[in-house]
C-alpha positions as CSV (number, residue, x, y, z in Angstrom):
1,M,4.8,71.2,81.6
2,E,7.1,73.8,83.2
3,A,8.0,71.3,86.0
4,A,9.0,68.7,83.3
5,S,11.3,71.2,81.5
6,D,14.6,69.6,80.4
7,S,13.7,66.2,82.0
8,L,12.7,63.8,79.1
9,D,14.9,61.6,77.0
10,Y,12.5,61.8,74.1
11,I,9.0,62.7,73.0
12,L,7.2,60.7,70.3
13,D,4.9,63.2,68.7
14,T,2.0,61.4,66.9
15,V,-0.2,64.4,66.2
16,P,-1.2,64.3,62.5
17,A,-2.3,68.0,62.4
18,L,-0.7,71.4,62.5
19,H,0.3,72.2,66.1
20,P,2.9,74.3,67.9
21,L,6.2,72.6,68.7
22,R,7.5,75.3,71.0
23,P,5.9,73.9,74.2
24,Y,7.3,70.5,73.5
25,L,10.9,71.6,72.7
26,S,11.4,72.7,76.3
27,L,10.8,69.2,77.6
28,P,13.7,67.1,76.3
29,R,17.0,67.3,78.2
30,A,20.3,68.0,76.4
31,D,20.7,65.5,73.6
32,G,17.0,64.6,74.0
33,K,14.8,64.1,71.0
34,L,11.5,65.2,69.7
35,I,10.5,62.6,67.1
36,I,7.6,63.4,64.8
37,V,5.7,60.4,63.3
38,G,2.4,62.1,62.6
39,A,2.1,63.1,58.9
40,V,1.3,66.8,59.1
41,P,-0.2,68.3,55.9
42,Q,1.3,71.8,56.6
43,P,4.9,72.8,57.4
44,L,5.6,72.8,61.2
45,R,7.4,75.8,62.7
46,F,9.9,75.8,65.5
47,D,12.6,78.0,67.0
48,A,16.0,76.7,65.9
49,V,17.7,78.6,68.9
50,E,15.9,76.2,71.3
51,L,17.3,73.2,69.4
52,I,20.8,74.6,69.2
53,Q,21.2,76.0,72.7
54,G,19.5,73.1,74.3
55,K,21.5,70.5,72.3
56,K,18.2,68.9,71.3
57,N,17.3,66.8,68.3
58,L,14.3,67.1,66.0
59,S,13.7,64.1,63.7
60,G,11.0,62.3,61.9
61,S,10.3,58.6,61.3
62,F,7.8,56.6,59.3
63,I,6.5,54.0,61.7
64,G,4.3,52.1,59.4
65,N,0.6,51.3,59.3
66,M,-1.3,49.7,62.2
67,E,-0.7,46.1,61.0
68,E,3.1,46.7,60.9
69,T,3.0,48.4,64.3
70,Q,1.1,45.5,65.8
71,E,3.6,43.1,64.2
72,I,6.5,44.8,66.0
73,L,4.6,44.9,69.3
74,D,3.8,41.1,69.0
75,F,7.5,40.4,68.2
76,W,8.6,42.3,71.4
77,A,6.0,40.4,73.5
78,E,7.0,37.0,72.0
79,K,10.7,37.7,72.7
80,G,10.1,39.2,76.1
81,L,11.8,42.4,75.1
82,T,11.5,45.5,77.2
83,T,13.1,48.9,77.4
84,M,15.8,49.6,80.0
85,I,16.5,52.8,81.7
86,E,19.4,53.3,84.1
87,I,19.5,56.2,86.4
88,V,22.9,57.0,87.9
89,K,23.1,59.4,90.9
90,M,25.4,62.3,90.5
91,K,27.4,61.3,93.6
92,I,28.4,58.0,91.9
93,L,29.5,60.0,88.8
94,E,31.5,62.4,90.9
95,T,33.3,59.5,92.6
96,K,34.2,57.9,89.3
97,I,35.4,61.1,87.8
98,A,37.5,61.9,90.9
99,R,39.2,58.4,90.6
100,R,40.3,59.2,87.1
101,A,41.9,62.6,88.1
């Protein structure tokens, strides 16, 4: 996990039991998200400093039951929807920034 530190856009935490968040808070990059969707019966604990200094977001979402989740997945498949990730090399950004200066 150390090698993945500050490298993820988001983590979808589906664990419905009490578990430590600290190991996972190191993984999202700046403005990355840890999204909790597992209903945990006890309060979760985390270090707010990691969120603040790392510019990370902690949120929760109700994703629905299995039937509703399957309905969404079927809709995506029917429409041919996919996720899209674009990786831009730093050299390209440096060139664009230099042109603006």
